[in-house]
N, C-alpha and C positions, 0 to 999 in steps of 0.2 A: 610602072603605071602610076598616075597621079591619084592621091587620096581624094575621095569625094565625101562630103558631108551629106548624108541622106536622112530626111525626115519621113517617117512612115506612119500613117494613120489608118486605123481600121475599126469598123463598128458593125453592129447588127448581125453578128455571127451566131447568136443564140436564139432560143425560143422559150416559151413558158414550159416546154416539155423537156428541155435539156440543153446541154453544152453551156459554154460561158466564154465571153470574149477575152477575159483575163487568162483563162486556161489555154486558149489559143496562143496568147502572148507567151505563156510559160513554155509551151512546146516550141514555139518559134525562136524564142531567145536561146533556149538550149541548143537548138540546131545552128543558129548563127554564131554562137560562141565556138562551136567546133570548127567553123570556117575562119576563125581568127578575126572576126569582125570586131572593131573597137567600139564599145558603148561609151557615149559622152555624158550620159545622165541616166538616172533611174528611169525605167519604163513609167509612163505617165498614165494614170487612170483618171479621166475627167468625167465627172457627172454633169449632165446637162439638165435642162428643164424637166423636173419630175412630173409635170402635169400633162405631158404629151400622152394622148390616149393609147397609142399603139406601141409604147415603150415596153420592153421586157425588163422586169425587176427594176434595177437602179438607173436605167438609161445612161450607162457608162460606155465611153469609147476609150481606146488605147492608142498611144503614139510612142514611137521609139526614135531616138536620135543616135545615129551611128556614123562611124567613119569607115569607108571601105575602098578598096582598089578596084572592085568589080561591082558597081551598082546594079548593072543589068542582071547579074547572077542573083543578087539579093532580091531584086524585084520579082524575079521568076519564082524564087523560093517562097516569098511572101504570098504570092498568088496561089501557089500550090498548097500551102498550109491553110489559107483561108478557105479554099475550095474543099479541102479534106476535112477540116474540123468545124465547119459551119453546119448548123442543124437545118439544112435546106429542105428536108422532107416535112418539117413542121413549121415552115413559113419564114425562116431567116432570109433576110435580104442584105447580104453582106456588101460592104463597099470598102475600097482601099484608095488612098491618095498618097502619091509620092511627091516630095518637094526637095530638090537638090540645092541647098543653100544653108549656111550657118545662121543667116539673119532671117527672121520671120517678119514680113512686112506688116505695117500697122493695119492694113485692110483685112488681113487674115485674123488679127486679134479682135478687131471690131466685130467681124462676123461671128467669131467664137463667143464673144460676150453676149451678142444678141441671142445666140442659141441657148444661153443659160436661162433666159426668161420668156422667150417667145417661140412661136412656131416658125421654123424655116422650111420652106418648100423644096422639094427635089429640083424643081425648075430653077429656083434661085441658085442652088449649089452647082448645077450643071452649067449654068451661065457663068458662074464665078470660075469654075474649072476651065472653061473655054477661054475666058478673058485672060487668064494667067498661063494658059497653055500647059496645064498641069497633067501629068500622067496619072491615070486612075483606072480602076477596074471595079466592076460590080456584077452581081448576079441578082436576078429578080428585078424589082422596081427601082433599085438604086437608093433606097432609103438610108442605107449604111454610109453613103457618101457624106451625109450631113455631119454625123459624129466624127467620121474619119478626118474631114477637113477641120472641124472644130477642135479636135484634139491636137492637131499640129499648131493651130493658131493661138491656142490658149496661153495666156501669160499670167503667171502666178503673182498675186499680191500677198497671198497667205497660202500656206500649204500644210498638209499633214502627210503621214505615211500609212500604208496598210500592208501588213504581211499576210499574204493569202497562202494557205496551206491546201494542197490538192490531194484528191483520193486516187487510189488505184482504180482502173477502169472496172474491175470486177466488183467494186463497191458502189458504183453509180446506182442511185435509186434506192439504196438500202439505208436503214436508220443510222444516224450518226451517234456513236457511243462515246460521249465525252463526259468526264467526271465534273459535275457542276461545282463542287467545292473547290476544285483546283482553279477554275475560272474565277470564282469569287476571290480567292486568295491572291491570284495574279493581279486582279484589278486593284485590290487593296494595297499591294506592295508597290505597284507602278503608278498609282494615282499621284498627281494629276497628269502624268505624261502619256497615259493611255486612256481611252474612253469608249463607252458603249459596248462593253463585253458582257456585262452581267447586270441584270435589273434587280437591285437590292429590294425594291418594294414588292415585286412579284416573285422574287427568288427564282429567277430562271435565266438560262443562257440566252443571250441575244446576238452573239457574234458568229453564229453558225446558221446557214440557210436550212430550209426544210425540204426543198425540192430535189429533183434528180440530177442537178448539175454537179460538175466535178469538184466544186469548192468544199473543203472539209470545214474550215473556219477561217475567219479573218480578224486580225488584231490591228486596231487603229490607234495611232499615237503621234507624238511630236518628233520622235527620234528613231531613225532606222535601226541603230545598234540596240537600243532598248527593246525594240520589237523582237529582235532575235533572242534576247534574254527572256522576254516574256513568253515566247512560244515554247521555251524549254520547261516552263512551269506547268504547262497544260498536260493533264493526264488523260489518256485515251485508251480505248480497247481496240483501236484500229491504227495501224501504222500508215501514215500518209506517204505519198510518193515523193513529195518535195515541196518547196515554197518559192515564191517570188515576191519581192518587196516593190511596191509601187509608190511613186510620189503622186499625191492626189489633192483635189480640192474638197474632199469630204470633210464635213464638220466645220466648213467655213461660212455657211449661209450665203454662198455666192449667188444663188438664184434670186435672192431677195434684196438686191442692191438697187433695183430699178424702181423709180417712182411711177406708180400707175396713175393714169388720168381717168377718172370715173366716166367722163363723157365719151371717151374714145377707147374704152377698154375692150379687149378682144378675148374670146374664149381661149383657154389653155395657157394664158400668159401668167407669169409670176411677178410678184413685186410687193411694194409697200404703199400704204396710203395713210396720211395723217388727216383725221377728221374728228367730228364731234358726234357722240352718240345721240340719236334723235328720238329715242323712245325706250321704254322699258324692255329689257331682254325677255324672250319667251322660251319656255321649255317645250321642246318638240318631242314627238314620240321617240323613245329610245334614250331619252335623257340628254339629247343634243340641245345646244343653246343657239337661238337665233336673235340677232339684233341688227339694227340699221345705223349706219354712219352717214353723215352728210358733210359735203365740202363744196363751198361756192354755189349752194343751191341744188346740187345734185346729190342723189342718195344711192347707197349700195348696201345690199343685204349681206350679212356675214354669218357664217355657220361655224360654231366651235363644236367639234364632235366629242362624244363621251370618252372614247379611248385615249384622247390626249391628256386626260387628267386635269385639265384646267377649266372645265365647265363651271365648277363651283365659283371660281373667281370671275368668269365672264358673266355669271348670273348676278353678280353684285354691282355691275355697271348701272348707271342711271343717266337719264337725259341730261345733256350738258357736259358730260365727261369728255375730255379731249384725249384721244388715244392714237397711237401709231400701230397699225395692224398689218401683218404680212401673211401672204399665202398665195394660192393659185385660183384663177377664175374658172368656175365650172360653166359649161355651156348651158344656155337657156333651155328649159324644158316646158311642157304644157303646165306643169305644177309650179315651177319656180322660174323666175327670170334670172338675170345674171347674179351669181352668188360667189362670194369670196370664201373659199375653204380656208379657215384660219390656221396658220402654222405657229404663230405667236402673236401676242399683243402686248404693247407697252403703255402703261398709264402715264400720260404726260401732265395732266392737270385734273384733279378731282373736284367735282361740283359739291357744294355743301348739300347734304341730305337733311332737309328740314320738314317737320310736320307741325300742324296746329294742334295744340293740346290744352286741356283744362289747366288754368293757372295753379301754382303751388302756394299754399299759405305760408307766408314768411315767418309766422310765429310757430305753427305746428308742424311745418314741413310735410304736410299732407296735401294730396290733390283736392281741390275744391269741387263741389258738386254743382251741376247746372240747376238753376231755379226754374227753368222753363225757357221756351223759345223767346229770345231777345230780352230776357230778364236777368242776365248776368249769372255770376257764380258766387257761391257762399261756402265757407268752411263749416263743416258740421260740428266741429269741436268748439271753436271760439267765436264763430259768427262773422268773421272778417269777410269782406265782399270784394269782388273784382268785376269789371265791366265786360271783358272779352277774353277770348282764348289767346294764348301766347305761342310764339314760335319756339320750337325746341329743335336744336341741331343734334342729329343722331351720329354716333361714331360710324365710320366706314370700315368695312371688313376687307377692303383691298387698299393697296398703297401705290404711291408713285414709283413703279418699278416694272421690270420686264417679267412676263409670264410665258414660259416655254413648256412644251409638252413633256410628260414623263418619258423616261429613257426608252421604254419599249415602243413608244409611238414616234420616235425620231425617224426622219427620212435620212438617206445617206448624206445629204447636204446640210441637215440641221446643225446649227452651232450649239454644242452642248454647254451646260452651265459653266463648266470649268474652262471653256475657251472664250467666254465673254470677255472682250477687251484684250484678247491674246492674239498676236500676229506672229506667225512663224515664217521668217524669211531666210533662215539659215539652212543651207544645204551643203554638205560635203560628200561628193561622190567619188568613190575609188573603185575601179574595176576589180581590185583584189578582195574587197570585202564580200561577205557571204549574202549579198542581196538576192542571189539565186542559188538554190541548192537542190541536189537530188539525194535522197536518203538510201538508195539501193547500194 
């Protein structure tokens, strides 16, 4: 029988109450390896637009690229596993897409890129599937088909890896017992090759979820082999069942590559805008900062939320500052119109902050006193006089630089400080390496 290269994408198998699409991938990959299926690359974990309102957690989809002599048998197994391990009773709407080819068409990639920053409808995806005569399967409303197709079409310009460790089923829903100091030490030893495992400011673990899903913890970094070493440094009071390493777009800022147009902006879209601050920032209830930017005569309200840790910097902006701001568009409400929820801002050009003040005596170096309305100013020490107030330029408390949220406020796609201007294109995949393991 002839070998067939098969791309498999699946998504929306979890719910806020349990399960995880990556855990399904872990179970499926284990089973496929027993069938002597050849894997051509790491499993791919692709995070799409984080502003989609019906997403579960990180809005991630998974794709696999394999070589098999019996694609029909593999497809049947995938459907069986997705049906078995999806949290259907709590609202999961799983979707699967199959594509038999080693080459991914440009149209697939363009659709995948669009899914990073905009809202793709189920109708669009079903039309695309029909156009290319793709084999697919879904349960429920078919929402999972969007991520399934997007994960197949995604093309990496930059990538990271994540080692996801999984729990025994008997531990689902129970508290995760991980020694914080071991996570801190691991991060220090592997920096800058791993990221977002421990928040040093808040002194807490941030690489483990809190919900009832099967993930124990996830270590993100630049190199798959290093993640294996890093995982061995983690001390726990619970023995996980195994791990799977994914190639991912996490930490790449992928969703903020699109340039937004203020005049045609749509709810739930993500992207960046370069504009000018058109008024003084205001402190909202809860310590959030609101300011308005303008571009070509149009204006957009921006919100910087307190948990990001960058509200103090946003509050220092003044009218005339040119900034580049990135984030997601919140749907209009009776209280607020279109709002950009800020994920980062970059100061491009600072306006001079100047005030009118009483003149300083050149002899005594003291501020002169006003003699009365329109009567000028006089030094009370030596009697020197001046006719009017002078302009004083004040130092600014922010600089021409990038401001990103503190670690604990990062989204899956947020590019951390250590990855600024870093692009990872190097991938070496070998089936013999321990990218998947069972600890039993």
